[in-house]
C-alpha positions, 0 to 999 in steps of 0.5 A, a space after each residue: 499499499 502507498 501510505 503516502 497516497 492515503 494521506 493525501 487522500 485522506 487529508 490533502 490539504 495538510 502540510 506534508 513539508 515545510 522549507 522556508 517559506 516554500 510549502 507542499 501539501 499533502 495532495 501538492 507533495 504526492 503529486 509532485 512525488 509521482 511525477 518525479 518517480 515517472 520522470 525518473 523511471 523515463 530517464 530509463 532508472 529500472 526496480 532495484 537500482 541506487 541513485 545518489 542523493 547529493 543534496 542539501 537540507 531543502 525541500 528536494 532532500 525529502 521529495 527526491 528519496 521518496 520519489 526514487 523509492 515511488 519508482 522501486 529504486 533506492 535513495 543512496 544519501 551523500 555526505 555533503 563534507 565529502 572531497 572529490 576522492 571519497 565521493 567519486 569512490 562511492 559513486 563507482 562502488 554504488 552501482 547508482 545509475 543516477 545522481 540528484 545533486 544540489 549545485 552548491 556540489 556541482 565543483 566536486 561533480 565536475 572533479 569526478 563526472 568522467 570517472 562515473 562511468 555507470 551513471 546515465 543521468 544526472 540531475 540538478 537541483 537548484 538555479 543553476 543548469 547544466 548542458 550534460 544534467 537534466 534539472 530537477 524542475 523540469 523533470 517534475 513539470 513534464 513527468 506523469 502524475 499517475 501513481 507507480 503501482 506499489 510493490 507490497 515487497 518494498 514495504 515502505 521503502 529501502 534506502 543504503 547509507 554509507 558508513 566510514 570503513 574499519 579497513 579505508 573504505 566506507 561499507 555501504 549499509 543496504 536495507 532494501 526494504 523496511 517492514 511497516 510493522 517494525 517501524 509502527 512498533 518503534 515509533 509508538 515507543 516514542 509516542 509518534 504514531 500519528 501525525 506530528 510536526 517534525 523538526 529536521 535540524 541536522 542533516 538528512 544525509 544523516 540515517 536518524 535525522 533522514 529516517 526520523 523525517 521519513 516515518 514522519 510522513 509515514 504516519 501523515 505529519 508534517 516535516 519542517 527542514 532546517 537548511 543550516 541548524 542555528 539554536 535560535 532559529 531551531 527555536 523560532 522555527 519550533 514556535 512558529 511551526 508548532 514543532 511537537 517532535 525532533 531529533 539532535 545530536 548532543 552537540 545541537 542541543 548543547 548549544 540550544 541550552 547554552 544561549 543566553 536565557 533571555 534569548 531562549 525566554 523570548 520563544 514558545 517551545 511548549 508544542 514539543 513534547 518528543 525530543 530525542 537525542 542520540 548518535 553520540 554520548 549526551 553530558 548529564 548537564 546538557 540532559 539535566 538544562 534541556 529538562 529544565 527548558 523544555 520539560 520531561 520531553 527528553 527521549 535517548 536511544 542507542 542505534 547505528 546506521 545498520 541495526 536501526 534503534 535497539 534501545 531507548 531511554 524514557 524520559 522520566 529514567 533520563 535522571 535516574 538512570 544517568 549514563 544509561 542509553 535506555 532499555 531494549 526497544 519494542 522486538 530488539 533482543 539484546 545479548 553482552 557477549 564475551 570474547 568466547 560468544 558467551 554471555 556475561 553476568 549484569 554490571 559486566 562489560 561485552 560486545 553488545 549483540 543485537 538478535 536480527 529483526 526485518 528493521 536491520 540491513 540486509 548487509 554491506 554492499 559487495 562486502 560479503 567479509 564484512 556483513 560476516 565479521 558483524 554477524 555470530 550466528 541469528 545475531 550482530 554487532 557494531 562492536 560497541 561494548 556495554 553492560 546492563 544492569 539488574 533492570 535492563 538498562 544499557 551503559 555504553 563504556 567502550 568502542 571494540 572497534 575504533 570508530 571516533 564520534 565527534 558532534 554526533 558523526 562516526 569518523 573511522 581512523 582506517 580511513 585516515 591512516 590509510 591517508 596518512 600511510 601515504 606521506 612520504 615521511 610518515 613511517 607509521 600512525 594511529 589514529 583515534 579519539 581523545 575527549 573533547 568538552 564541546 564535541 565529545 572527541 575530537 581526532 587525534 594522530 600519533 605519527 612515527 616519522 621516518 627515520 631521517 624525515 622531517 615533517 611537521 603539524 602543519 604539513 600532515 594536516 594540509 596533506 590530509 586536507 586533499 584527501 579526507 573530508 575536514 571533519 576526518 581532518 586530525 585536529 592535533 598531532 603527537 610525534 613519537 620516536 617509537 609506538 608501543 608494540 605487542 610481541 607479535 609486532 602490532 601497535 597498541 592503539 589502546 596503550 596510545 589512547 588510555 593516556 588522554 582517557 585517564 580517570 573518566 569513567 567511560 572511553 568514548 
């Protein structure tokens, strides 16, 4: 069943999507989606093919994935902060047949287009036009508004989101379809399984902002898109549109509570009833101030692009269970296992596993080995270390794999190390996260220069900026004559990292 079309029939004049002064009612949204979906089909897009969505936060960043799904294809959101080398890799690896791109990113596209041999169609969003590309407005104007018959097997549609690579390259976490029953259970757990007004505060290429926006529409709600986050603008949007829910990474909530009290007092935020925080550990000070300002509406979850939402912490437990990310979400079964695969007793850290359920990803695209590494029979993991108390509340305390979370963004050291190893003056390098009061973690690179070579921190940073997105570039460099190693000669990164985390209860 086409649930979005059902909303257009039931409440045609209700607002579906708001982007500043641009608005689409439900009737307009579905009609526009159908036109774009049929136009994509007319360009040769086939069922199950992949479409890169390289679009800044705007109306089209919600419309384009909806149209791709309506056409039976799979949207692949692309991180705006990637550099040309990274974009080129994903274009090739994803086998994308079409690319929808904001005109702001045409400079990067110019660098990679000649090598993107699999892409058949380029579609521009914005004021610019290119002779080698279609324009989204033209496709919508000429597209057939007739609905495409929905495939029941597709559920609510799929997606493929690229996560950082633990072995040096990003991995495409493919979810071919989303089970409506699983979505309903999760949204009911947050009290959002009914029409509501959702504020998109974070970038829509991330899984959580895009997921909450998509599911808001599934339940007939209104999506309000912020083009760029500003803390006071967010409060203004909440008041203006009477927003009832939002998802924010801890950094964004911190920017709101850090506003002067006189600024926060200008805005009526009493409409907000579900403020979800996730993507990184949230400091208790930020939680306490958010609860004081917004009221008892703060929720938290633990999850990942691959494993969806796994735990939920309700507002009434926020202060009672400091440091916890909640209990198992409805329909989710958790296990904390030791290195032999045996369950540990409550209070003992182990690797957190989730029993497979229909809301999870199907696997890493074209990477069977990485998919196998994430699984243990019916169970799957992203490598986080946690412990569970006697009431079933989960506490994430470390990361078995090396991922860094800075400002809610996942950063994978292996990608950065792969780049820095190419520098002719570097013999060895270890990248890890160190504590940062504003961002949670910042990227640190420990460098062992080649014998006789001279290199400065500034030179290393400049080199990194040419090859990786800015947010992955190390914020600090330390130099070492030798690295600690085990008897087999393996670099002991944890020895380097632990000195920065000494005295802290958690290592993330």
